C-alpha positions as CSV (number, residue, x, y, z in Angstrom):
1,M,13.6,-2.9,9.2
2,R,11.1,-0.3,10.4
3,D,8.4,-1.2,12.9
4,R,5.4,-2.2,10.8
5,T,2.9,-1.6,13.6
6,V,2.9,2.1,13.3
7,D,1.2,3.1,10.0
8,H,-1.9,2.3,8.1
9,A,-0.3,0.0,5.6
10,A,1.4,-1.9,8.4
11,R,-1.9,-2.5,10.1
12,R,-3.4,-3.9,6.9
13,F,-0.4,-6.0,6.0
14,P,1.6,-7.0,9.1
15,T,4.8,-9.0,8.6
16,T,5.2,-12.2,10.6
17,S,7.5,-10.4,13.0
18,W,8.6,-12.0,16.3
19,T,8.7,-8.6,17.8
20,L,5.1,-8.0,16.9
21,I,4.1,-11.4,18.3
22,T,5.8,-11.1,21.7
23,T,4.7,-7.4,22.0
24,A,1.1,-8.3,21.3
25,A,1.2,-11.1,23.9
26,R,1.7,-8.4,26.5
27,E,0.0,-5.3,25.2
28,S,-3.2,-4.1,23.5
29,G,-3.7,-1.4,20.8
30,N,-1.9,-1.4,17.5
31,A,0.2,-4.5,18.2
32,Q,-2.8,-6.6,19.1
33,S,-4.8,-5.4,16.1
34,A,-1.8,-6.2,13.8
35,L,-1.7,-9.7,15.4
36,A,-5.4,-10.2,14.6
37,N,-4.7,-9.2,11.0
38,L,-1.7,-11.6,10.9
39,C,-4.0,-14.4,12.1
40,E,-6.5,-13.6,9.4
41,A,-3.7,-13.7,6.8
42,Y,-2.4,-17.1,7.9
43,W,-5.5,-18.9,9.3
44,Y,-6.2,-21.1,6.2
45,P,-3.0,-23.2,6.5
46,V,-4.1,-24.0,10.1
47,Y,-7.7,-24.9,9.0
48,A,-6.3,-27.1,6.1
49,F,-4.0,-28.8,8.6
50,I,-6.8,-29.6,11.0
51,R,-9.0,-30.9,8.2
52,R,-6.2,-33.1,6.8
53,R,-5.7,-34.5,10.3
54,G,-9.1,-36.1,9.8
55,H,-11.5,-33.7,11.5
56,S,-14.9,-32.9,10.0
57,R,-15.7,-29.5,8.6
58,E,-17.8,-28.6,11.6
59,D,-15.2,-29.7,14.1
60,A,-12.4,-28.1,12.1
61,E,-14.2,-24.8,12.2
62,D,-14.7,-25.0,15.9
63,L,-11.1,-26.0,16.5
64,C,-9.7,-23.3,14.2
65,Q,-11.8,-20.6,15.9
66,E,-10.8,-21.8,19.4
67,F,-7.1,-22.0,18.5
68,F,-7.0,-18.4,17.2
69,A,-9.2,-17.2,20.1
70,R,-6.5,-18.5,22.4
71,V,-3.9,-16.7,20.4
72,L,-5.7,-13.4,20.6
73,Q,-7.3,-13.6,24.0
74,D,-5.4,-15.9,26.2
75,G,-1.8,-15.1,25.4
76,A,-1.2,-18.5,23.8
77,L,1.8,-17.0,22.1
78,S,3.2,-15.5,25.2
79,S,5.7,-18.3,25.4
80,A,6.9,-17.6,21.9
81,R,10.6,-16.7,21.6
82,R,12.3,-15.6,18.4
83,E,15.3,-17.8,19.3
84,R,13.0,-20.8,18.9
85,G,13.4,-20.5,15.2
86,K,10.9,-20.0,12.3
87,F,7.5,-18.7,13.1
88,R,6.0,-21.1,10.6
89,S,7.4,-24.0,12.5
90,F,6.3,-22.6,15.8
91,L,2.8,-22.1,14.6
92,L,2.6,-25.7,13.3
93,A,3.9,-27.0,16.6
94,S,1.4,-24.9,18.5
95,V,-1.6,-26.1,16.5
96,T,-0.4,-29.7,16.7
97,N,-0.1,-29.5,20.5
98,F,-3.5,-27.7,20.7
99,L,-5.1,-30.6,18.8
100,A,-3.5,-33.1,21.1
101,N,-4.3,-31.4,24.4
102,E,-7.6,-29.5,23.8
103,W,-9.8,-31.7,21.7
104,D,-11.9,-33.0,24.6
105,R,-12.4,-29.5,26.1
106,T,-13.2,-27.9,22.7
107,Q,-15.8,-30.6,22.0
108,A,-17.7,-29.3,25.0
109,L,-17.9,-25.8,23.6
110,K,-21.0,-24.5,21.8
111,R,-20.1,-23.3,18.3
112,G,-18.4,-19.9,18.7
113,G,-19.4,-19.7,22.4
114,G,-17.4,-17.1,24.2
115,C,-14.8,-16.6,21.5
116,T,-13.6,-13.4,19.8
117,M,-14.3,-14.4,16.3
118,L,-12.0,-13.5,13.4
119,S,-13.5,-12.8,10.0
120,L,-13.0,-16.3,8.6
121,D,-14.9,-17.3,5.5
122,F,-15.3,-21.0,6.2
123,D,-17.6,-21.6,3.2
124,A,-14.9,-20.4,0.9
125,S,-12.2,-22.2,2.8
126,E,-14.1,-25.5,2.6
127,A,-14.6,-25.2,-1.1
128,R,-10.9,-24.4,-1.4
129,Y,-9.9,-27.4,0.8
130,R,-11.9,-29.7,-1.4
131,Q,-9.8,-28.7,-4.4
132,E,-6.6,-29.7,-2.6
133,P,-4.8,-32.8,-3.8
134,C,-6.3,-35.6,-1.8
135,H,-3.4,-38.0,-2.0
136,E,0.3,-37.9,-1.0
137,L,0.0,-34.7,0.9
138,T,0.5,-35.2,4.7
139,P,-1.1,-32.6,7.0
140,E,2.3,-31.1,7.5
141,T,3.0,-30.9,3.8
142,L,-0.4,-29.3,3.2
143,F,0.2,-26.8,5.9
144,G,3.6,-25.8,4.4
145,R,2.1,-25.5,0.9
146,Q,-0.7,-23.3,2.2
147,W,1.6,-21.3,4.3
148,A,3.7,-20.5,1.2
149,L,0.6,-19.5,-0.7
150,A,-0.7,-17.3,2.1
151,L,2.7,-15.6,2.3
152,L,2.6,-14.9,-1.5
153,D,-1.0,-13.6,-1.2
154,L,0.2,-11.2,1.6
155,V,3.1,-10.0,-0.5
156,L,0.9,-9.5,-3.6
157,A,-1.5,-7.4,-1.4
158,R,1.4,-5.3,-0.1
159,L,2.7,-4.8,-3.6
160,R,-0.7,-3.8,-5.0
161,D,-1.1,-1.4,-2.1
162,E,2.2,0.2,-2.9
163,L,1.2,0.8,-6.5
164,S,-2.2,2.0,-5.4
165,Q,-0.6,4.7,-3.3
166,R,1.0,5.9,-6.6
167,R,-2.3,5.5,-8.4
168,Q,-1.0,2.6,-10.4
169,A,-3.3,-0.2,-9.1
170,G,-4.6,-0.7,-12.7
171,L,-1.1,-1.1,-14.0
172,F,-0.4,-3.7,-11.3
173,D,-3.5,-5.6,-12.2
174,R,-2.4,-5.8,-15.9
175,L,1.3,-6.7,-15.1
176,S,0.8,-9.1,-12.1
177,Q,0.3,-12.0,-14.5
178,Y,4.0,-11.7,-15.4
179,L,5.3,-12.1,-11.9
180,T,5.8,-15.9,-12.3
181,G,6.9,-15.8,-16.0
182,D,6.0,-14.6,-19.4
183,Q,2.5,-15.4,-20.7
184,G,3.5,-16.4,-24.2
185,R,5.1,-15.0,-27.3
186,G,3.6,-11.7,-28.3
187,S,1.9,-10.9,-25.0
188,Y,4.2,-8.0,-24.2
189,E,3.5,-6.5,-27.7
190,Q,-0.2,-7.0,-27.3
191,L,-0.3,-5.4,-23.8
192,A,1.9,-2.5,-25.1
193,A,-0.6,-1.8,-27.9
194,E,-3.5,-1.9,-25.5
195,L,-1.8,0.6,-23.1
196,K,-0.3,2.6,-25.9
197,V,3.2,2.4,-24.7
198,S,6.3,0.8,-26.1
199,E,7.1,-2.9,-25.6
200,A,10.4,-1.9,-24.0
201,A,8.4,0.1,-21.4
202,I,6.3,-3.0,-20.6
203,R,9.4,-5.1,-20.2
204,T,11.0,-2.5,-17.9
205,A,7.9,-2.2,-15.8
206,V,7.6,-6.0,-15.5
207,H,11.3,-6.2,-14.5
208,R,10.8,-3.6,-11.8
209,L,7.7,-5.3,-10.5
210,R,9.4,-8.7,-10.3
211,R,12.3,-7.2,-8.5
212,R,10.1,-5.4,-5.9
213,F,8.1,-8.6,-5.5
214,G,11.2,-10.6,-4.8
215,D,12.3,-7.9,-2.3
216,L,9.0,-8.1,-0.4
217,V,9.1,-11.9,-0.3
218,R,12.5,-11.8,1.2
219,E,11.4,-9.1,3.7
220,E,8.4,-11.1,4.7
221,I,10.5,-14.2,5.2
222,A,13.2,-12.4,7.1
223,A,10.6,-11.2,9.6
224,S,9.6,-14.8,10.4
225,V,12.9,-16.4,11.1
226,A,15.2,-16.1,14.1
227,D,18.5,-15.8,12.2
228,P,19.1,-13.9,8.9
229,N,21.1,-17.0,7.8
230,E,17.8,-18.9,7.7
231,V,16.3,-16.7,5.0
232,E,17.8,-18.6,2.0
233,G,16.6,-21.9,3.5
234,E,13.1,-20.5,3.9
235,I,13.1,-19.3,0.3
236,R,14.1,-22.8,-0.8
237,F,11.3,-24.2,1.4
238,L,8.8,-21.8,-0.3
239,L,9.9,-22.9,-3.8
240,T,9.7,-26.5,-2.8
241,A,6.3,-26.2,-1.2
242,L,5.0,-24.5,-4.4
243,G,6.6,-27.2,-6.6
244,R,9.0,-24.8,-8.2
245,A,12.3,-26.0,-6.8
């Protein structure tokens, strides 16, 4: 797999690469910038986990900011090793340990004091959190579900970016509704009429989009695990977390 820290698209949509993480722990520049983008892509699962652990909105905001400030500033991931397994599991263990060890110290901080802040929309995140199922989901289960959704959001952004580079962003916006299944009888025919192409052309375009979407999901997952043999297991985890297994 090519190094995703070198080009514009890579800086916008970094994979959860162990190489990226361990490099950014030692260096500045593109790798550190890509790590910041990675944190912004996957911060909501951490916030939801902290909230489900019983912390108030205000405390969860402070804790989330402090956790990622440590990731970006203090080399908190410098001990990360690819051989430790899935990055998803490592991040969950890291925030769990952070909550256990740093609560008292973080309580003494003024809101945002001294931290390099990510662009985190806590108002939107809290509204989103309040829509989460409030029963049966443990903090760990909620983290896994939101991790899966964040990964899919990242893949969708990458896929749209690919089509935008071919001046097909509008086509992606019309076809993306079919990525998880058909939208009812006659919908292909209706869309074909609207776009003035054949129904067969729509079906072919949807098939290609789904195939590329699947490839990108697999690529994103492969970058986050220690062993290629773990990819299938992570795909099963993804489907289970989303209730599609």
